[in-house]
VOPAGU-2260 file (C-alpha; in pm, 1 decimal, decimal comma):
REM VOPAGU-2260
SITE   aa  ch    i         X         Y         Z
SITE  MET   A    0   -2818,1   -8760,0    -154,6
SITE  ALA   A    1   -2888,5   -8453,8    -357,8
SITE  GLY   A    2   -3268,9   -8498,1    -361,8
SITE  SER   A    3   -3304,5   -8618,0       2,9
SITE  PRO   A    4   -3512,3   -8418,0     248,4
SITE  ASP   A    5   -3194,5   -8357,9     455,9
SITE  ARG   A    6   -3038,3   -8190,5     151,8
SITE  ILE   A    7   -3340,1   -7998,9      37,5
SITE  MET   A    8   -3458,2   -7845,0     374,7
SITE  ALA   A    9   -3267,9   -7571,0     540,5
SITE  ASP   A   10   -3090,4   -7645,0     872,9
SITE  PRO   A   11   -3054,7   -7340,5    1098,6
SITE  ALA   A   12   -2756,2   -7491,7    1276,6
SITE  THR   A   13   -2546,9   -7505,9     950,4
SITE  GLU   A   14   -2620,9   -7153,3     837,3
SITE  ARG   A   15   -2316,5   -6938,1     804,9
SITE  LEU   A   16   -2160,9   -6688,2     571,2
SITE  LEU   A   17   -1808,6   -6818,4     526,5
SITE  THR   A   18   -1795,4   -7137,6     331,4
SITE  GLY   A   19   -1590,6   -7259,0      45,5
SITE  ALA   A   20   -1879,0   -7191,8    -192,4
SITE  THR   A   21   -1924,5   -6829,7     -79,0
SITE  ALA   A   22   -1552,8   -6772,2    -105,1
SITE  ILE   A   23   -1563,0   -6883,0    -465,0
SITE  THR   A   24   -1865,4   -6655,0    -513,4
SITE  LEU   A   25   -1685,2   -6350,2    -386,6
SITE  VAL   A   26   -1362,0   -6422,6    -576,7
SITE  ARG   A   27   -1538,3   -6481,1    -914,2
SITE  THR   A   28   -1726,9   -6163,7    -846,3
SITE  VAL   A   29   -1430,3   -5941,7    -789,7
SITE  ALA   A   30   -1249,6   -6096,9   -1087,7
SITE  THR   A   31   -1565,9   -6027,7   -1310,0
SITE  LEU   A   32   -1578,0   -5671,8   -1183,7
SITE  VAL   A   33   -1204,4   -5604,2   -1245,4
SITE  LEU   A   34   -1214,7   -5763,5   -1598,5
SITE  SER   A   35   -1537,1   -5571,5   -1695,4
SITE  LEU   A   36   -1410,8   -5232,0   -1568,4
SITE  TRP   A   37   -1069,1   -5303,0   -1737,3
SITE  GLY   A   38   -1240,5   -5391,3   -2058,1
SITE  ALA   A   39   -1472,7   -5080,5   -2055,8
SITE  TYR   A   40   -1154,5   -4861,3   -1974,9
SITE  GLU   A   41    -949,1   -5018,2   -2259,6
SITE  GLY   A   42   -1236,3   -5045,9   -2495,3
SITE  SER   A   43   -1169,6   -5423,0   -2521,6
SITE  LEU   A   44   -1467,1   -5658,0   -2596,2
SITE  THR   A   45   -1227,4   -5947,6   -2533,8
SITE  LEU   A   46   -1176,5   -5856,0   -2172,5
SITE  LEU   A   47   -1549,0   -5810,6   -2121,6
SITE  VAL   A   48   -1612,3   -6158,0   -2264,8
SITE  VAL   A   49   -1340,1   -6302,1   -2051,4
SITE  GLY   A   50   -1523,7   -6140,5   -1746,5
SITE  LEU   A   51   -1844,9   -6291,9   -1852,4
SITE  VAL   A   52   -1692,0   -6637,7   -1883,3
SITE  VAL   A   53   -1537,9   -6598,2   -1534,1
SITE  TYR   A   54   -1878,6   -6515,6   -1408,1
SITE  TRP   A   55   -2039,6   -6817,7   -1566,0
SITE  VAL   A   56   -1765,4   -7076,9   -1480,9
SITE  GLY   A   57   -1749,8   -6935,1   -1125,0
SITE  ASP   A   58   -2134,3   -6946,6   -1071,9
SITE  THR   A   59   -2128,0   -7305,9   -1180,0
SITE  LEU   A   60   -1831,5   -7392,8    -959,2
SITE  ASP   A   61   -1964,1   -7237,7    -641,4
SITE  GLY   A   62   -2278,8   -7418,8    -682,8
SITE  GLU   A   63   -2112,9   -7754,9    -740,6
SITE  TRP   A   64   -1880,0   -7700,3    -453,6
SITE  ALA   A   65   -2166,9   -7626,0    -215,8
SITE  ARG   A   66   -2326,1   -7956,8    -318,7
SITE  TRP   A   67   -2002,2   -8162,4    -317,9
SITE  PHE   A   68   -1899,0   -8051,7      22,6
SITE  ASP   A   69   -2252,0   -8019,1     174,8
SITE  CYS   A   70   -2224,8   -7650,2     258,6
SITE  GLU   A   71   -2542,9   -7515,7      82,4
SITE  THR   A   72   -2689,3   -7257,0     298,6
SITE  ARG   A   73   -2968,1   -6993,9     250,6
SITE  ILE   A   74   -2708,6   -6728,5     333,2
SITE  GLY   A   75   -2496,8   -6843,9      52,9
SITE  ALA   A   76   -2786,1   -6864,4    -194,1
SITE  VAL   A   77   -2872,1   -6501,2    -127,6
SITE  VAL   A   78   -2498,8   -6382,3    -154,5
SITE  ASP   A   79   -2481,1   -6586,5    -498,2
SITE  MET   A   80   -2798,6   -6407,2    -628,2
SITE  LEU   A   81   -2665,8   -6062,8    -531,6
SITE  CYS   A   82   -2327,9   -6135,5    -679,5
SITE  ASP   A   83   -2485,7   -6269,7    -998,0
SITE  ARG   A   84   -2669,4   -5948,0   -1054,5
SITE  LEU   A   85   -2370,2   -5738,4    -986,7
SITE  SER   A   86   -2152,6   -5941,0   -1227,0
SITE  CYS   A   87   -2431,1   -5933,5   -1489,4
SITE  ALA   A   88   -2473,8   -5556,9   -1462,1
SITE  ALA   A   89   -2095,8   -5491,8   -1487,0
SITE  PHE   A   90   -2072,5   -5695,6   -1805,9
SITE  TYR   A   91   -2374,5   -5549,0   -1983,9
SITE  LEU   A   92   -2315,8   -5197,5   -1883,1
SITE  GLY   A   93   -1954,4   -5230,8   -2011,6
SITE  LEU   A   94   -2092,5   -5380,0   -2340,5
SITE  ALA   A   95   -2322,4   -5079,8   -2377,3
SITE  TRP   A   96   -2045,7   -4841,3   -2295,9
SITE  LEU   A   97   -1804,7   -4966,6   -2564,8
SITE  GLN   A   98   -1788,7   -4848,4   -2915,5
SITE  PRO   A   99   -1925,7   -5128,9   -3140,7
SITE  SER   A  100   -1566,9   -5240,3   -3237,4
SITE  GLY   A  101   -1696,7   -5417,3   -3544,7
SITE  LEU   A  102   -1945,6   -5649,7   -3374,6
SITE  PHE   A  103   -2221,3   -5378,6   -3371,9
SITE  SER   A  104   -2065,7   -5161,3   -3639,6
SITE  ASP   A  105   -2399,7   -5087,9   -3806,3
SITE  GLU   A  106   -2593,0   -5021,8   -3479,3
SITE  PRO   A  107   -2609,1   -4697,4   -3288,6
SITE  MET   A  108   -2519,0   -4738,1   -2925,8
SITE  THR   A  109   -2865,1   -4622,2   -2820,6
SITE  LEU   A  110   -2999,3   -4947,0   -2997,6
SITE  VAL   A  111   -2737,0   -5171,8   -2826,5
SITE  ALA   A  112   -2831,2   -5018,4   -2484,0
SITE  LEU   A  113   -3205,8   -5092,6   -2545,0
SITE  PRO   A  114   -3201,3   -5478,2   -2525,1
SITE  VAL   A  115   -2947,1   -5448,8   -2246,1
SITE  ALA   A  116   -3177,3   -5223,3   -2040,2
SITE  VAL   A  117   -3477,5   -5458,2   -2088,1
SITE  TYR   A  118   -3264,3   -5753,9   -1993,2
SITE  LEU   A  119   -3125,4   -5585,8   -1677,6
SITE  PHE   A  120   -3477,8   -5486,3   -1567,2
SITE  GLU   A  121   -3594,7   -5835,8   -1614,3
SITE  PHE   A  122   -3285,2   -6002,7   -1434,7
SITE  MET   A  123   -3226,0   -5747,9   -1158,8
SITE  VAL   A  124   -3581,0   -5674,8   -1065,2
SITE  ILE   A  125   -3841,5   -5935,1   -1160,4
SITE  ASP   A  126   -3609,3   -6237,5   -1149,9
SITE  MET   A  127   -3440,5   -6110,8    -829,7
SITE  TYR   A  128   -3785,6   -6104,5    -672,2
SITE  LEU   A  129   -3866,0   -6457,7    -799,7
SITE  SER   A  130   -3533,4   -6584,7    -682,0
SITE  MET   A  131   -3559,0   -6443,4    -331,2
SITE  ALA   A  132   -3913,4   -6592,4    -284,1
SITE  PHE   A  133   -3761,6   -6917,6    -186,2
SITE  LEU   A  134   -3692,4   -6764,0     158,7
SITE  ALA   A  135   -4064,0   -6787,1     239,6
SITE  TRP   A  136   -4021,5   -7167,8     261,5
SITE  PRO   A  137   -3780,0   -7389,2     466,4
SITE  ILE   A  138   -3566,4   -7480,7     162,2
SITE  ARG   A  139   -3192,3   -7416,4      98,3
SITE  SER   A  140   -3220,7   -7235,7    -228,5
SITE  PRO   A  141   -3434,4   -7188,8    -543,5
SITE  ASN   A  142   -3258,9   -7508,2    -682,6
SITE  TYR   A  143   -3501,8   -7703,7    -469,2
SITE  PHE   A  144   -3810,6   -7503,6    -548,4
SITE  HIS   A  145   -3969,3   -7804,0    -729,9
SITE  VAL   A  146   -4092,8   -7917,0    -387,2
SITE  VAL   A  147   -4295,2   -7599,6    -367,8
SITE  ASP   A  148   -4405,2   -7561,1    -726,2
SITE  ARG   A  149   -4260,9   -7767,7   -1009,2
SITE  ARG   A  150   -4393,6   -7548,7   -1296,9
SITE  ILE   A  151   -4208,5   -7237,7   -1158,2
SITE  TYR   A  152   -3892,4   -7440,7   -1085,3
SITE  LEU   A  153   -3877,0   -7583,8   -1445,0
SITE  TRP   A  154   -3907,5   -7248,6   -1613,3
SITE  ASN   A  155   -3665,3   -7065,6   -1388,2
SITE  TRP   A  156   -3415,9   -7291,9   -1196,1
SITE  SER   A  157   -3391,6   -7616,3   -1373,8
SITE  ARG   A  158   -3055,7   -7661,0   -1577,8
SITE  VAL   A  159   -3232,9   -7580,5   -1903,2
SITE  GLY   A  160   -3418,6   -7288,4   -1740,6
SITE  LYS   A  161   -3104,0   -7143,7   -1598,9
SITE  ALA   A  162   -2915,7   -7176,7   -1922,9
SITE  ALA   A  163   -3196,3   -7006,7   -2121,4
SITE  ASN   A  164   -3249,8   -6733,2   -1867,3
SITE  SER   A  165   -2873,8   -6649,7   -1816,8
SITE  GLY   A  166   -2686,6   -6740,0   -2131,1
SITE  LEU   A  167   -2908,9   -6729,4   -2436,3
SITE  PHE   A  168   -2931,2   -6341,4   -2440,0
SITE  ALA   A  169   -2562,1   -6289,7   -2398,3
SITE  VAL   A  170   -2446,2   -6560,8   -2640,1
SITE  LEU   A  171   -2680,7   -6461,8   -2933,8
SITE  LEU   A  172   -2617,5   -6096,4   -2881,0
SITE  LEU   A  173   -2247,7   -6152,0   -2903,5
SITE  VAL   A  174   -2226,8   -6411,9   -3175,7
SITE  THR   A  175   -2488,8   -6250,9   -3402,6
SITE  GLY   A  176   -2446,2   -5883,4   -3320,6
SITE  TRP   A  177   -2826,1   -5851,8   -3405,9
SITE  VAL   A  178   -2957,7   -5591,8   -3154,5
SITE  TRP   A  179   -3319,0   -5651,7   -3254,6
SITE  LEU   A  180   -3275,5   -6024,9   -3193,4
SITE  GLY   A  181   -3138,0   -5944,1   -2843,8
SITE  LEU   A  182   -3435,5   -5713,9   -2787,7
SITE  VAL   A  183   -3678,6   -5985,0   -2877,1
SITE  ILE   A  184   -3515,5   -6232,4   -2655,0
SITE  ALA   A  185   -3496,3   -5987,7   -2370,9
SITE  ILE   A  186   -3869,2   -5914,4   -2400,0
SITE  ALA   A  187   -3951,5   -6286,2   -2421,0
SITE  LEU   A  188   -3740,1   -6343,1   -2098,1
SITE  LEU   A  189   -3938,2   -6059,5   -1943,0
SITE  VAL   A  190   -4268,9   -6200,7   -2033,1
SITE  LEU   A  191   -4165,0   -6536,6   -1887,3
SITE  LYS   A  192   -4057,3   -6390,2   -1565,6
SITE  CYS   A  193   -4390,8   -6180,2   -1548,8
SITE  VAL   A  194   -4585,6   -6505,8   -1596,9
SITE  SER   A  195   -4371,9   -6683,9   -1343,8
SITE  LEU   A  196   -4441,0   -6395,0   -1110,1
SITE  ARG   A  197   -4809,2   -6428,4   -1162,9
SITE  TRP   A  198   -4784,9   -6800,5   -1074,3
SITE  LEU   A  199   -4594,7   -6720,0    -766,6
SITE  LEU   A  200   -4846,6   -6464,8    -653,9
SITE  GLN   A  201   -5132,2   -6712,4    -717,7
SITE  LEU   A  202   -4941,0   -6961,6    -506,7
SITE  GLY   A  203   -4906,9   -6707,2    -238,5
SITE  LEU   A  204   -4605,6   -6651,3      -6,7
SITE  PRO   A  205   -4645,5   -6788,6     348,7
SITE  VAL   A  206   -4593,9   -6546,5     630,0
SITE  PRO   A  207   -4459,1   -6673,3     953,9
SITE  THR   A  208   -4644,6   -6615,9    1275,4
SITE  VAL   A  209   -4507,0   -6328,2    1490,3
SITE  GLY   A  210   -4480,5   -6539,2    1793,3
SITE  GLY   A  211   -4294,0   -6810,5    1611,2
SITE  ALA   A  212   -4053,3   -6567,4    1448,6
SITE  LEU   A  213   -3968,5   -6394,6    1764,4
SITE  ARG   A  214   -3910,3   -6731,1    1948,1
SITE  GLU   A  215   -3676,5   -6848,2    1667,7
SITE  GLY   A  216   -3480,3   -6522,6    1688,5
SITE  ALA   A  217   -3447,3   -6548,5    2060,6
SITE  ALA   A  218   -3338,2   -6918,4    2033,5
SITE  ALA   A  219   -3069,0   -6814,9    1783,3
SITE  ARG   A  220   -2931,8   -6547,1    2026,5
């Protein structure tokens, strides 16, 4: 079952890089990069948006696949996080590169780049640190961080939290074209992540004992 301890806690015996889920992660990342670079080269907002959709759909699919076929691993979770940031950066840098093409016709590109810069700092630095913190506990991914701290989990990795953190900025920026609204949302997300980081630091990150870590490494070899 999805919430059972066997599903939540990591199992060293099942850790591996190549799974169906990581294959989907790599394929959707390559597709997103190709579409984003193509869109930037052609000056096509449509191609950029298609790349973003591929990223979002693929990110959902790889997670569902991992749960359906019981191949959730800590390795896969880290690969997913890295690919998320790469895909996100490709789309937003492509967006900032393009001429407004009507959507941002009244906004200088420097203004378009400003909310993008704030969002990328939040997502690729602060949120990355938060997301990697799950490795300090024996759980499979941040999706199970509720067993460590429910408050941090709800604001960052619940379904609603993920949707707000990953999709709200892009959707409103693309639909409305209001750069300053995008900046407000990016700053709000940055504040949220900084507050979550404060909660995490107050919680503290457990450090494994040297002897235990060395024994585990030797056993793995």
